[in-house]
C-alpha positions, 0 to 999 in steps of 0.5 A, spaced: 909 397 601 902 399 599 899 396 593 893 398 589 888 393 588 883 393 582 878 396 586 883 402 588 884 400 595 891 400 598 894 393 600 900 391 603 905 385 603 906 384 611 913 381 613 913 383 620 908 383 627 903 389 625 904 395 629 898 399 631 902 405 628 909 407 625 911 413 626 917 416 622 921 422 623 924 425 617 931 428 617 938 428 615 943 423 618 950 426 620 952 430 626 953 436 621 945 436 620 943 435 628 938 441 630 937 444 623 930 446 621 930 440 617 931 435 622 925 436 627 922 430 625 928 426 628 927 430 634 920 428 635 922 421 634 927 421 639 923 425 644 918 419 644 923 414 644 926 417 651 919 418 654 917 410 652 923 407 654 925 405 647 932 405 644 933 407 637 938 402 633 940 401 626 935 396 622 936 393 615 930 398 613 936 403 612 933 407 619 934 407 626 928 404 629 925 403 636 919 399 638 915 401 644 909 400 648 904 406 648 898 405 652 899 398 651 899 399 643 905 397 639 908 403 636 914 403 631 919 409 631 923 410 626 928 415 623 930 414 616 938 414 614 937 415 607 937 423 607 931 427 606 930 426 598 930 418 599 926 418 605 921 413 601 926 408 600 927 407 607 919 408 609 917 403 604 921 397 607 919 400 614 912 399 612 913 392 610 917 390 616 912 393 621 905 390 617 902 397 616 896 395 611 893 402 612 896 408 610 892 412 616 897 407 621 903 411 618 905 418 621 910 422 618 913 428 622 916 433 618 918 440 618 913 445 614 916 452 611 908 454 610 908 454 618 911 460 622 916 457 627 913 453 632 906 452 629 904 445 630 898 442 625 896 435 623 893 433 617 891 426 614 893 426 606 893 431 602 899 435 598 906 435 598 907 442 599 914 442 595 917 437 601 922 432 598 921 427 603 914 427 602 915 427 595 919 421 595 915 417 600 909 418 596 913 415 590 915 409 593 908 408 597 903 410 591 899 414 596 898 420 599 893 418 604 898 417 610 898 422 616 902 428 617 905 432 623 907 438 621 912 443 625 913 450 622 920 452 621 918 459 617 920 461 610 926 465 609 926 472 607 928 470 600 923 464 597 929 461 593 933 460 599 928 455 602 933 449 601 939 453 605 934 455 610 932 448 612 939 446 613 941 451 618 940 451 625 935 456 628 937 462 632 936 461 640 929 464 640 926 460 634 930 454 637 926 455 643 919 455 639 921 449 635 923 445 641 916 447 645 913 444 638 917 438 638 914 436 645 907 438 643 908 434 637 910 428 641 904 429 645 900 429 638 902 423 636 900 419 642 893 423 641 893 420 634 894 413 637 889 414 643 883 418 640 884 417 632 886 423 627 880 427 627 879 428 634 887 429 635 886 434 629 880 438 632 885 439 639 891 441 635 889 445 629 885 449 633 891 454 636 893 460 633 
């Protein structure tokens, strides 16, 4: 996983052939969590694997993983199977396995309560917004400088019921908005790889 040198720079111990990008979708494993708001990250990874002929298989890194080629570049796609609050345990192993020595080559796709349902935003580094999956990843990697693809799932009427909200399946209209955002998020990941995060943010963060 990432280490900080005396100069403060993040370093990593490689154990695998480097990937140009490691894309990790966050969610909870198990049929009972399928299609819930908290699992939008899984949905994006599944779309990318399907688009690019990847087969998600269980790996030693406590994740379902597929390796694909996108625009000629090697991209690792992963869905941690550790449950959301322990996502960092898997991500730390995935970072080592796929030779990710720069946090800007790690893209985390996750649900976002602070965005309306279906709204998509990209972010480079920054805070955790109370997201337990991001908190776990930051704790394990020792940095917040990784990239994020954030998919809005909206806030519940009662802010104290956020955990319950994300573990429920959305209604039909909201589900359609989220599904559209999932497809757009997959496009955004491809744009990050092809054009870099700054250009991708300029394109995808310009919406309403």
